[in-house]
Steps between C-alpha positions, in 0.01 A plus 500: 500500500328342806367700789335347805262709709490423871247667726409501866294722731834633631851384579419139575523371147873584510535167683362339181711711268808391701427130412404571146831684431688196630319279242509758216799725558514636150140608476354855508246577774264779578386488861196698604406566860145622542595634841257794484231236544686259735402275666267307266392253773193700606413637153201370300552261208350755269748764612792265450374395153473868397856562619630190319337603174675838522834348599488237228417771237804693621728191475377440145577857397852446639544183287429226752473150355386336827378610842571361843248577775738494795214543735280223649197726543525638143537148361190376682292806397606563141717240325205314333353836387836603357553174311157543344564862404863499365688280258827476699606256770431584865674317783355530851568393853379177653523458875754225576258284683594182315867485611400600851238221524743247356777599736322545829592256778260635758207485262432871545575760236487872560410757238586870538331709236282804438126487556444519127717201428346288777150568356603445135384213290856414386625450857186306603534270197867425575418438866225260403717304261801445711408525871294183550604360838699813587369773731547853362517791736471844343587846617511841328847647538365814670732792433753292295440684173525836668833407665651403164367814325665708770827299480473392870607138453650436847530640848277487806198666340506266199548198726187594703289539184625161374455326830129588517414313184761225512461381858142362459623281211789367699273441804281285280800282406577620148840386390476631139377856441408626157581860421190586303592860418804609305584769757547243773836345380664836581411433865649150494788587731266643757254209456776258575626691797159525658427131433827403672422721801161335527666159514458394140840542334431222243184635349533527121370810312407432143542772232325427168715742297750232369214300356361808332839563335505142372146540363595812317782330332272225380231752382754702298624180334149385415406839356819533299604816687880553516659440843756771437483864392772708334462759771457307822417681821219612726295819488311594813171689481241582762176678562622647823819586689811328376749539783442170677443320167844605379664417831350151513568439133867576559514221765378214275 
């Protein structure tokens, strides 16, 4: 039996689960949304580490063989601590700055992320390695997480929220924009619509979730963990309300 635990501060990590299930369709998953404490972006590293200890202990009690932190902020704050504390593989998020930097034509890359991710050592290290000669413009996606948690993915109100954070990146000339929070891909349709309305229909938004799925496949192989389970499927758990979690999960 092989069970993979996947956690996020809320519904956003479902965008990662979607890609993982494409890569490993016969696996068994437990998805945990810590939505009673969402968003993580403004929480202290110590708070996030405490939550990740508790969530990992729960996953282990439920038989998890590996854990995916489908949350950029949680990865930055806690993954090294978790790897030092537990004898199972952990796979985290890495902002997709490298493909953005390699693909930009304008020489300007935009990053939309939470405040916690933009301050985190993991993001800063990746930015330092791959962005030599490329200008990086950063913005917090103000209100993005809250939109996804409420299930408001499109419409005039969502477009206005998205426009406020997206327009400064486009005004600076960014032609590749990294989605540095797993909630943000659920707003991709709205992001593209707003970008087009602002005169930038060709801007490319980069979602790191497919790369995370590929990394998980490699990690399971290296650890000798089966890539299939006799009872495949997904169990959804949460620390808070489940209505929007279940609705969004049904759409992926």
